[in-house]
Each structure stands twice: as C-alpha cells, then as structure tokens.
VOPADO-621529 format. One record per residue (C-alpha): x, y, z; residue in three letters. Coordinates in steps of 0.02 Angstrom, whole numbers. Example, Ala and Ser with C-alpha at 12.3 -4.5 7.8 and 13.67 -1.06 7.14 Angstrom:
BEGIN
       c1       c2       c3   residuo
      615     -225      390       ALA
      684      -53      357       SER
// end
This chain:
BEGIN
       c1       c2       c3   residuo
        1       -2       -1       MET
       59      179      -30       PRO
      113      279      123       PRO
      -15      386      204       ALA
       65      549      147       TRP
       57      502      -34       TRP
     -109      552     -116       PRO
     -155      496     -292       PRO
     -122      669     -368       THR
      -38      819     -291       PRO
     -150      971     -304       SER
      -31     1111     -362       VAL
       50     1105     -530       ARG
      191     1204     -606       ASN
      167     1302     -766       ALA
      103     1183     -898       THR
      193     1200    -1063       GLY
      367     1216     -983       TRP
      418     1036    -1017       CYS
      402      946    -1181       TRP
      423      779    -1261       ASN
      539      840    -1395       ALA
      535      849    -1584       PHE
      475      688    -1670       ARG
      524      628    -1845       PRO
      401      531    -1958       PRO
      260      424    -1887       PRO
      270      237    -1858       ALA
      210      201    -2035       SER
      380      255    -2099       LEU
      479      144    -1987       ARG
      619       66    -2085       PRO
      579     -108    -2148       GLY
      390      -86    -2149       ARG
      264      -17    -2270       THR
      103       68    -2219       ARG
       17     -102    -2213       THR
      145     -170    -2090       GLY
      230     -283    -2213       SER
      414     -309    -2181       THR
      441     -292    -2365       LYS
      471     -122    -2438       GLY
      593       21    -2445       ARG
      680       82    -2289       ARG
      621      262    -2320       CYS
      589      313    -2143       GLY
      771      310    -2090       SER
      814      423    -2238       ALA
      783      570    -2122       TRP
      941      517    -2031       PHE
     1114      542    -2108       VAL
     1282      480    -2053       SER
     1422      597    -2004       ALA
     1553      470    -2056       GLY
     1640      384    -1908       ALA
     1525      349    -1764       THR
     1572      332    -1582       ARG
     1511      201    -1462       SER
     1507      190    -1273       GLY
     1387      265    -1142       SER
     1361      428    -1061       THR
     1272      525     -930       VAL
     1207      491     -754       SER
     1073      490     -626       ARG
     1049      497     -440       TRP
     1053      315     -379       PRO
      877      255     -392       ARG
      778      198     -239       SER
      639       69     -225       THR
      469      152     -254       PRO
      352      155     -111       THR
      200      204     -217       SER
      117       99     -348       PRO
      182      115     -525       ALA
       80      231     -633       ALA
      -30      147     -760       PRO
       34      147     -938       ARG
      -51      266    -1057       ARG
      -50      241    -1243       THR
       24      383    -1340       ARG
      -31      425    -1517       PRO
      136      376    -1591       TRP
      152      209    -1503       ILE
       70       55    -1579       SER
       72     -115    -1494       PRO
      101     -194    -1666       ARG
      225      -75    -1742       ARG
      318       -7    -1592       GLY
      397      164    -1578       ARG
      474      276    -1710       TRP
      621      307    -1728       PRO
      691      131    -1728       PRO
      801       62    -1593       THR
      986       98    -1584       ARG
     1025      -68    -1669       ASP
      903      -32    -1811       ASP
      981      138    -1833       ARG
     1158       75    -1851       SER
     1262      152    -1990       SER
     1226        9    -2109       ALA
     1038        7    -2083       SER
     1011      197    -2090       ALA
     1020      187    -2279       TRP
      959       74    -2419       PRO
     1078      -51    -2499       ASP
     1248       43    -2500       PRO
     1287      -34    -2670       SER
     1139       53    -2745       ARG
     1151      220    -2665       TRP
     1286      351    -2641       THR
     1315      383    -2454       ARG
     1326      568    -2427       PRO
     1369      627    -2253       THR
     1309      770    -2148       ALA
     1483      847    -2148       LEU
     1481      846    -2339       ASP
     1319      937    -2338       TRP
     1380     1066    -2211       LEU
     1528     1100    -2322       ALA
     1418     1138    -2473       ASP
     1397     1322    -2507       THR
     1301     1318    -2667       GLY
     1127     1348    -2608       ASN
     1032     1482    -2712       PRO
      966     1563    -2552       ASN
     1140     1596    -2490       GLY
     1104     1502    -2330       ARG
     1210     1359    -2257       PRO
     1142     1185    -2248       ASN
     1167     1190    -2060       SER
      997     1278    -2056       ASP
      917     1109    -2092       VAL
     1050      976    -2057       VAL
     1076      953    -1867       ARG
     1149      825    -1749       PRO
     1010      731    -1662       ILE
     1008      646    -1491       TYR
      887      521    -1418       ASN
      888      437    -1250       GLY
     1012      306    -1301       SER
     1130      442    -1364       ASP
     1132      515    -1190       ILE
     1139      354    -1089       THR
     1274      298    -1209       ARG
     1393      392    -1318       ARG
     1318      492    -1462       TRP
     1292      375    -1614       ALA
     1346      512    -1736       GLY
     1172      532    -1817       LYS
     1110      697    -1896       TRP
      934      738    -1954       VAL
      862      837    -2096       ILE
      735      957    -2022       ASP
      644     1084    -2128       PHE
      531     1132    -1983       ALA
      379     1220    -2052       ALA
      456     1272    -2221       MET
      355     1253    -2377       ASP
      425     1160    -2531       GLN
      485     1321    -2614       ARG
      586     1370    -2462       GLN
      652     1196    -2425       ALA
      703     1165    -2607       ALA
      835     1304    -2591       ASP
      935     1182    -2481       TYR
      984     1082    -2631       LEU
     1063      922    -2570       LYS
      959      892    -2412       PRO
      799      927    -2510       PHE
      849      811    -2651       ALA
      884      674    -2526       HIS
      718      690    -2437       VAL
      624      705    -2602       GLU
      705      541    -2665       ALA
      696      442    -2502       MET
      549      508    -2401       VAL
      422      572    -2527       LYS
      381      406    -2610       PRO
      313      340    -2445       VAL
      242      495    -2363       ARG
      132      539    -2509       ILE
       39      377    -2477       ASN
        1      421    -2295       ASN
     -181      408    -2249       ASN
     -172      575    -2159       ARG
     -194      706    -2296       VAL
      -90      838    -2206       ALA
       62      721    -2189       ARG
       46      666    -2369       ALA
       39      848    -2429       GLU
      178      906    -2310       LYS
      290      753    -2345       TRP
      447      855    -2314       LEU
      402      898    -2137       GLN
      417      793    -1980       HIS
      260      719    -1902       GLY
      265      831    -1746       GLU
      362      994    -1765       LYS
      333     1058    -1584       ARG
      314     1240    -1630       PRO
      287     1288    -1445       ALA
      453     1211    -1399       LEU
      544     1295    -1546       CYS
      470     1463    -1492       ALA
      523     1432    -1307       ALA
      703     1397    -1366       LEU
      718     1566    -1458       GLN
      850     1671    -1380       GLY
      932     1527    -1286       LEU
     1101     1457    -1319       SER
     1069     1292    -1225       HIS
      926     1191    -1156       TYR
      909     1058    -1021       ILE
      857      878    -1070       ALA
      830      710     -992       THR
      779      540    -1064       PRO
      596      500    -1042       GLU
      640      324     -986       THR
      809      277     -917       ALA
      887      175     -781       LYS
      971      328     -711       HIS
      878      496     -690       ARG
      996      631     -748       PHE
      993      797     -837       PHE
     1112      865     -967       VAL
     1130     1028    -1062       ARG
     1137     1035    -1249       PHE
     1166     1179    -1374       PRO
     1012     1232    -1460       VAL
     1086     1178    -1625       GLN
     1065      998    -1567       VAL
      896      923    -1610       ALA
      810      826    -1474       PRO
      714      674    -1523       GLU
      547      633    -1450       HIS
      617      512    -1321       SER
      694      663    -1230       LEU
      605      780    -1110       ILE
      660      962    -1145       VAL
      656     1104    -1020       ILE
      692     1272    -1105       PRO
      810     1340     -972       ARG
      995     1357     -977       GLN
     1043     1422     -804       ASP
     1147     1322     -683       ASP
     1016     1346     -543       ALA
      878     1257     -638       THR
      997     1116     -688       LEU
     1054     1101     -509       GLY
      878     1090     -437       ILE
      830      958     -563       LEU
      992      858     -535       SER
      975      859     -348       SER
      924      709     -243       ARG
      770      804     -194       ILE
      698      821     -368       HIS
      761      650     -430       CYS
      680      563     -284       LEU
      513      650     -324       TRP
      531      601     -506       ALA
      564      418     -467       ILE
      419      405     -344       GLU
      292      496     -458       LYS
      349      444     -630       GLY
      312      258     -630       GLY
      417      131     -721       ARG
      420       56     -896       MET
      513      -68    -1005       GLY
      595     -235     -984       LEU
      715     -161     -856       GLY
      578      -82     -757       ASN
      668       80     -784       ASP
      604      247     -708       PRO
      500      352     -821       ARG
      498      541     -816       TYR
      317      582     -839       ASN
      298      766     -870       VAL
      120      787     -797       SER
      160      685     -642       LEU
      339      736     -606       THR
      385      906     -678       PHE
      218      991     -671       GLU
      189      935     -491       THR
      360      968     -422       PHE
      364     1109     -296       PRO
      516     1215     -339       PHE
      603     1311     -199       PRO
      529     1480     -141       PRO
      583     1622     -253       GLY
      608     1516     -407       PHE
      507     1575     -557       ASP
      498     1468     -713       LEU
      426     1613     -811       HIS
      577     1727     -782       ASP
      706     1698     -918       PRO
      841     1785     -814       ALA
      954     1674     -707       PRO
      882     1659     -532       PRO
      951     1787     -412       ALA
      974     1777     -225       GLY
     1096     1685     -112       GLU
     1007     1512     -100       PRO
      983     1497     -290       LEU
     1160     1567     -328       ALA
     1233     1434     -213       ALA
     1137     1301     -307       ILE
     1204     1365     -471       GLY
     1384     1367     -408       ALA
     1368     1188     -342       ALA
     1288     1128     -503       ALA
     1424     1208     -606       ALA
     1561     1128     -500       GLU
     1476      957     -516       LEU
     1462      976     -704       LEU
     1645     1029     -723       ARG
     1705      878     -622       TRP
     1590      762     -717       ARG
     1650      823     -885       GLU
     1831      806     -838       HIS
     1807      629     -779       TRP
     1713      589     -943       LEU
     1839      670    -1059       ASN
     2014      683     -985       PRO
     2111      813    -1079       GLU
     2266      700    -1089       GLU
     2165      561    -1173       TRP
     2083      660    -1312       LEU
     2102      773    -1457       ASP
     1955      893    -1490       TRP
     1905      903    -1674       VAL
     1787     1018    -1766       ILE
     1765     1069    -1946       THR
     1752     1248    -2002       PRO
     1571     1212    -2053       GLU
     1531     1143    -1880       GLU
     1609     1291    -1797       GLN
     1510     1410    -1909       ALA
     1350     1320    -1858       ALA
     1387     1345    -1676       GLY
     1418     1161    -1638       LEU
     1544     1114    -1500       PRO
     1703     1014    -1538       PRO
     1694      826    -1535       ARG
     1806      721    -1425       PRO
     1919      599    -1519       GLN
     2016      482    -1406       PRO
     2202      450    -1434       LYS
     2233      268    -1489       PRO
     2323      223    -1325       GLU
     2176      282    -1223       HIS
     2030      231    -1336       ALA
     1981       73    -1242       ALA
     1987      159    -1070       ALA
     1893      311    -1136       TRP
     1750      204    -1196       LYS
     1723      144    -1019       LYS
     1722      325     -953       ARG
     1534      340     -955       THR
     1423      427     -831       LEU
     1328      266     -805       THR
     1487      185     -744       ASN
     1533      341     -652       LEU
     1368      341     -551       TYR
     1379      152     -525       ASN
     1548      175     -444       GLU
     1503      338     -355       MET
     1686      386     -316       PRO
     1717      507     -172       ALA
     1742      658     -287       GLY
     1570      636     -363       LEU
     1482      594     -201       ARG
     1550      746     -110       LEU
     1499      864     -254       ARG
     1325      784     -262       GLN
     1302      805      -75       GLU
     1357      984      -87       GLN
     1222     1014     -224       LEU
     1092      925     -117       ASP
     1128     1033       35       ARG
     1120     1192      -67       ALA
      950     1140     -137       VAL
      889     1090       36       ALA
      938     1261      108       LEU
      837     1348      -30       ALA
      684     1252       41       TYR
      734     1309      217       GLY
      778     1135      275       TRP
      922     1174      390       ASP
      921     1000      460       ASP
      953      912      297       TYR
     1090      783      286       SER
     1127      639      165       PRO
     1059      521      299       ALA
      886      602      294       MET
      761      465      250       PRO
      675      469       79       ASP
      499      472      153       PRO
      543      629      253       THR
      601      719       95       ILE
      445      666        2       LEU
      328      714      143       ALA
      406      890      148       ARG
      391      909      -39       LEU
      211      856      -36       LEU
      170      977      105       ALA
      243     1119       -4       ARG
      145     1058     -151       ASN
      -18     1060      -54       LEU
       14     1224       38       ALA
      -76     1382      -19       PRO
       33     1487     -127       VAL
       60     1674     -110       SER
       26     1800     -249       VAL
      209     1801     -296       GLY
      222     1614     -302       GLU
       61     1592     -396       ASP
      143     1653     -557       ARG
      284     1526     -539       ALA
      178     1375     -489       ARG
       12     1393     -573       ALA
// end
C-alpha cells in the first residue's frame, strides 16, 4: 500500500507547457523495414531522415541519482498516439539505426554525409545547410555515447523554401516522399517534407537561448544534461527550455530525482524509471523564489549557491568523462560556423579506457569526488527550501513528505505566477 502521505495526485502544478516531449520525426508508418500495411517488405524510407556523419562513436554517457525502491504503486501505462502495440515506436532502436541500416543498400546508393552537406555552399538562397541539417540525440545517445546521427529538419518550411537547400531537399524528395505521399493522413501526405510533430511551442520557447536542459523520458538513471540549441532533441527526450545552472542544479538534486522516481512510474523490460511530465515536472514544488517564467538566471543567495554547486559538479563530471590528456578535440570549419561544439576523439592508446568512461559507470561506482559534489548540491537545494536539518542520511519518506506539504500548501501571490 502507498504511504499515508502520498495522495493519488498532488494538487498544485507548475506552469504547464514548460516541459516537452521533444521533436518527433516521421510516424510509425515510416519505420524502416515496414510499409504502411505493416509488411516487412518495402523500402527503408523512414530512416532516410537520418544521415551519417562518417565515423560513429560508441560507449555510454550520462548519469542519474542512484535510484531507490518506489514506495508508491507504479503509474498505469498510457498509450500515446505514436506508439502502436504492433509497430512499436518511431524512430527505430539503436541497433536498427546503425550506420548500415540507416540507408538502403549501400551498393545502390551514394552515401553522402552530414559533414559533406555542411561544407556545401552552393545553395541559391545563400544560406548554409546547417539551417536544416543538425545532430540529433535520443535517449540512448545520452545514456550511451552519441551515435553520430544527424537529421534533416525543414521545420515548417514550404517546398519552395526547402528546395533552396539543394542536397538535403533532393535526398528527402528521393527517399521520403515516395512513402509519405501515400500516408492516410492528408496533411502528412501533402507536407511530406516535414516531420510528424514539429513542436512549434518548444521551438518558440528555445528562441533566444544558447542551450537547453534535457533528460531521457525512460532511463535506468535519472539525470539531466545541457545541449546547445543547435542539437535536435528526439521525441524520447524531455526538454526544459532553461539554460541556467540553478535550474539544472535543482533538477539534478537528490530532492527532485527522488520525487521524479516516486511519481513517474516505471516502464520497459528493465523496469526503468519514467519521467512523466504531468506527474513529475508539473507537480514538483520548486524552492521559494524560483520563477519558471522569468528567463533571467535566478538571483538571491540560495539559488546562486545552487548554481555554483551545479557548475562545479558538471565541471568535475566532464573532466572525468573526457580527460584532456586522453583526447584530441576536433571540429570542422562548417561545424564551428554552425555553432556546434568540438567533438572528443580519443588517442589510440586511451581509446579502450575512454569508452568505459561513461556517466553510467561513474554513477555506478560513485567515487568520493562525485559523491561529495553531489552532497554539496543537495545541501544547497535543501537550504533553498529552508531545510536547515538536511543531511545525506535524511530518509526518503521525510523528503517526500516535505515536498508534498509544499505542493499542497496555499501559494502566495508572488508564487502563484511561478507555480500555477
């Protein structure tokens, strides 16, 4: 039975619309290896949205707060429009999207790369292809190393605008159009060059930002990372359009991760925690004085201390993941012009060890350096709530009971804007 302090649904919610399942490529009907009727015969047109950047990298990345055993019943599964029991989820799994399967028979097709397209400067509109060719991350790309995939994204462009990006448009016209024009949904058939769900509200919220915060919807570890806005998030990521250290620190703290694990339910063969936006983010009571609607970095000593602790944790984590002595950082002029960060390339003598330097392994080991920095962040977040008695030994039920009490408490006029 659930504990007495845990009601079915907390009463107060944060600002709806501040957390999204991210951008989604074509629907399940375009999944590689299947036609609209579900036959396994047919062209692999769906994966044509994805292009290879040449050499890919393997491994794992990113972290979570060590998960605890839920004390509340798992949330019931809810069917989403793009999940079909028969066809599964689009895009395909990491194995299906390997370098070989992301294209039709290599002997029949030239294999252009994203970097080739970024280097092309012959567009009649004078714009670079980096406007529509972007690196894309899904949950596996965070929990492991990035697979090196890029996506063609024309957003809401019409055909006349998109056609000015010569090579990307020609590729989508040849590989995607033959299938999309047969889609039963008229809008998708007519707008065959656009993705199924373009998330215009999310795109608008990212305007003016240089980075955003993301977390996998379902993962063994609950962790949050920060991406440049040039990186396209796939639908299996939850995106929070904030870039400040304080927000990232609050979300990465034990306090929030515990709430997320307890409220989010579990899913999959591994019974992994699921970050349910409506149950976790929208119900989470942020510390007093924190305003999701204010784009400026949070001010004030408690929130500034959270930001400083989060920045220190991220620096240490990054140095552990990518030791400078083990790597060379590479970037092409075209990537640099597009605002993309350099890519780590391990030196041959360190390649094997570097592949094991993943945040999953890091949080499994929980070395003293990480543990102490995590505890420092947790204390800073607890002080923002006014919990002077917080310590790492504080029981989980105590933390959850205090969060629930704040969730249920009446809000002041100043807090109403931040939490309603």
